[in-house]
N, C-alpha and C positions, 0 to 999 in steps of 0.2 A: 503492497500500500504506500503509494505518495501523495504527495502535494504539494502545488507550487508557490515560492518562497513569497510571491508579491509582483519579485520583480520581472515574472514571466517567461525567465530564461533558463534556471534552475529546479530540478523535483529534490524534494527532501524526503526521506523514508521515514513513514507516524510511527513516534513512540509511542509503546502503552508504560507510563510512568506508572511507578512501583513505589517510588517515595518521592518526596520532595521538600523544601527546605523553607520557611518560612522567615522572610527579613524583616522583620517587625514584631508591634510587640505587643500587650493588654487586648482590648477587642476585638479587632479584628484581628490578631493573631488566632485567639478564640474562634472567632467564625469559619477563619480557611483551616482549621484544623478539624473544625467540625463535619465542615463538607468534604475533607478528604478523606474521615475516615469512611464517611456514609458509601463513598465511589471505593473502596479500599485501598487507598493509595495512605500508607506509614508516613510519617510528618515526622519533623527534626525541628524541636523552634532552638533560638538564639536570644542569650540574655547577658544585659551586663549588668554590673554589685546589684544595683538596687531596685530588678528586677530575678535576683537569684529565685525566690521565693513566687514568683508573682502564678496567676492560676495558666497564663498558657506554656510554663514551661512543664506544668504538673500532666499537664491535657496533649502533651506529645508523645510519641513514640521515645524520642534522643530529644537530649539536649545539650547546646554545645554555646562555653563561654567565652566572650568574646568581646571584653574589655571592660573598661572603667565605665562607671553612669553617666557621664555626658555622650551624645550621642554622636558628636567628632569623633570618639574615640571606641566609639563599638559601633552602631544601630548606620553609622556614614560611613561604615568602611569595608567599602566594596571588596578587599583585600580579601579581610575576615572572614568575611562571608563565602567568597570564593574558598578558601580556606578550609571550613566548616561543610560544606559541599563535598569537596573532596575527600576532605578526611570523613563521611558518615555515607558516601552513596551518595547521596542526594541528586536525581537525575535534570531537577530543576529548582528556579527558585521563584516561590510568591514573593513581590513587593510589599504589598500591601498600597495603601496609602501612605502619601509621607514618603521621608527618606528619603530611600533611591529609586521610587516611584517612576521619578521620570527625569532618571541622571542615565546619560545617553553614552559617557564611559563605563559605569556600571555596564550596562546591554550588552557595549559592545567587549568589555570582562569575559562575561556571559560566552559569550559568542564564543570568544577565544580560548573558552576552555572546555569547548563542548556540552556546556550546562545551558537548557531551555531557560528561558527568561521568559515567566508565564506573564506576557502583559505586549504592549506593540514593539514592533520591533526597531530596530536603529534607524533604518531609514524615516522612519512615522515621528518619533521622535525627535529628529533632528529638526523635520519638517515643521511640526507643529512648536517648537522649543522657542522658535525667533517671530514674533509677531509680526514682523515683514513680511518675511520668508512665506508665512501661511494666510496671510494676505493675499499674495501673489498667487498660490497654488487655487484658495477660494474663486480667486475670479476668472481665473480659465477653468474651474468646473460648472461655475454658471452662479454660486451661490452668494447673494448681497453680502456686501461687507459697508461697515461704515465708510462714506468719505472721505479720503484725507488725503495726504501726504507718509507713501511710506517707502524712499527711495534712498540713495547712497548719497547725493550730494548734505554731509551734515551741517553746513558751514552756519553760522548764524544770521548773515545776512540772508541768505537761500531760506534757510526755516521761514524767517520774517516776510520775504517776500510771497511764499507759499502761504503763512498764514493769514498774510493779507487776500489772498485770490477764495479761500476757503471761506475766508469772512469767519468773525467773532458773535458766541461765544467758541470755543474749540477747547479742543485736550491735547495735554502732551503726555505721551506713555514712553515709558523706557521698552524696547524690545523684546530686551532677556527677563525674563523674573516671572515676576507676580505679585501676588498674597497684598494685591494693594500698595506696593511700592513704586517709584517712581510715576505717580501720575500726576497732574496738576493742570486744572480748569485753568482755563483762562479766557476774562469776559472783556478786553477792552486791550487794546493796542499797546498803551505806554506799559505795558505791565508783561508786554512777551517775554523781552529777553529777561528780563529777571528768574521770570518762571519757568525758562528755559534751562537758564544756567542750575539754577536748586535742583530740576528735575534729572540734569543730568550729574550733579555730584550726588542723587541718592541713591542713581541709579550704578553710578561707577561702584561704591559702598557698598552696594546690596549684591548686585549681579556682575560686578569687574566688565563691566560692559556699558557705556551712556552713551550709545548709538538709540534717539529717539523716531520717534515717528510721532503724525499730528490729525487729528481725529474733529467733525466734526461733534458740538455737544449736541447732546440731544437732551430735550429737558425733560425732565421730572420720569424719563427712564424706567421701564419695567424689566428687569433680568429674569429671562425666560430659558431655561434649558431645556436641554432634550436628548435623553439617554440611549447611546446606542450598543451595538455591540458588533462584531465584525471577526469574523473567522479568516482561515490561514488560505480559502482557496478563492478569497475577492471576493466574498459575499456580506453586508451589512445589514442590520436590518433598525428600527427605533421601538423603544417600549416607551413610548410619548413623553410629554413635557412636566415639566414641574417650575414653580414661581419660585423666586430666592430673592425677592426685591426687597425684603427685611434685610438692610444689610448696617454693619458699623464699620466707620472705616473701609469701605472696599468687602467688609468679609461679609459673608454671607453667616445669616443670625439665625434663620426659620427657612424652610422650606416647603410650600405646599402644592402638594398635586391632587388632580390637576389642577393648572393652572386656574385661577377662579377669573371670570370677564373675557376669554380667549374664543372668537367664534371657529365654528368647524372647519370653514375655509384657511384662515391664520394656519390652525392648528396643523392642518394638511401640509401645507407649503412649508411650515417650519419643518415638518418633521422628514418630508423630501429633500430638502436642502442638505438637513442634519447626514441624512444615509448617502448623498452626493458627496460632504466633506469627509466623510470616513471613507467612502471609498476611492476616495483625492489623493490621499497621502498610506492608504494599501494599511489601514488602524486594525489590530487586534484584537480582539479583547475588549472589556466595556469601559466606558469613555462617556463624553458627555460633551457637547456642543452647544455653545452658549452665545444667546439672542439679546441688542438689547433693542426693546420695543418702545417705539412711540406710541406713553401712553392719552397723548395732545390729537395727534393729527394720524 
């Protein structure tokens, strides 16, 4: 049995998983372990000093100590995760969410060591890791994006000209990272350069990349995201949407499903766009496609 790797050039044998390592902790690790047991798959937990007696360690068939309590010394150490896989014979790594789940280097490290990364392939992580690159891919795939500028010219003068062309108010966003960092709303021209430089400083500190893009600011937007799943045969489906508009500092506080006051036509179009997005990057596994919905127009 073989599947296509998404690049339409290679076929890779299907591997029956008998043991996986969960590179995470707490509730998410417990959920993965529970599901794996139902499927007859043995599990390996990893833990730091603070998690030595945690529930996920007790539930797993095996456990491996990976370092001191700070995540930078344990759960973010890709080399230690790989070492634990090789030590226990785990065929695959489930990263859960956070930590190494969207880390391109770790995904590539797994591939190099013939360990399956349960999640999107390296090319999908790379494509979606940069807001500017992902916008370009989405435009080509016919997925609607917020109007703005996401090009290579990053001079203050050029970006200022583009801001005037786009029109205020607008958003300045770091192309890398997330978590609400590296974002500035600009409502008038006199504040643009000051906001640009502030955004760049924060982006460089947080993501080691001060490249930015500009987007038209959508007033009172609703944040609606669609759950998608992709397989390694190029198929993708969506499982409807949820409204994540209740936020604090650009971080979700509450999710409501189905999204209230969303008409059937919009729901259908967003679902189709989400599937097109997943297929455009060859997405594998579970993910979300996030939409800004103009609640005024």
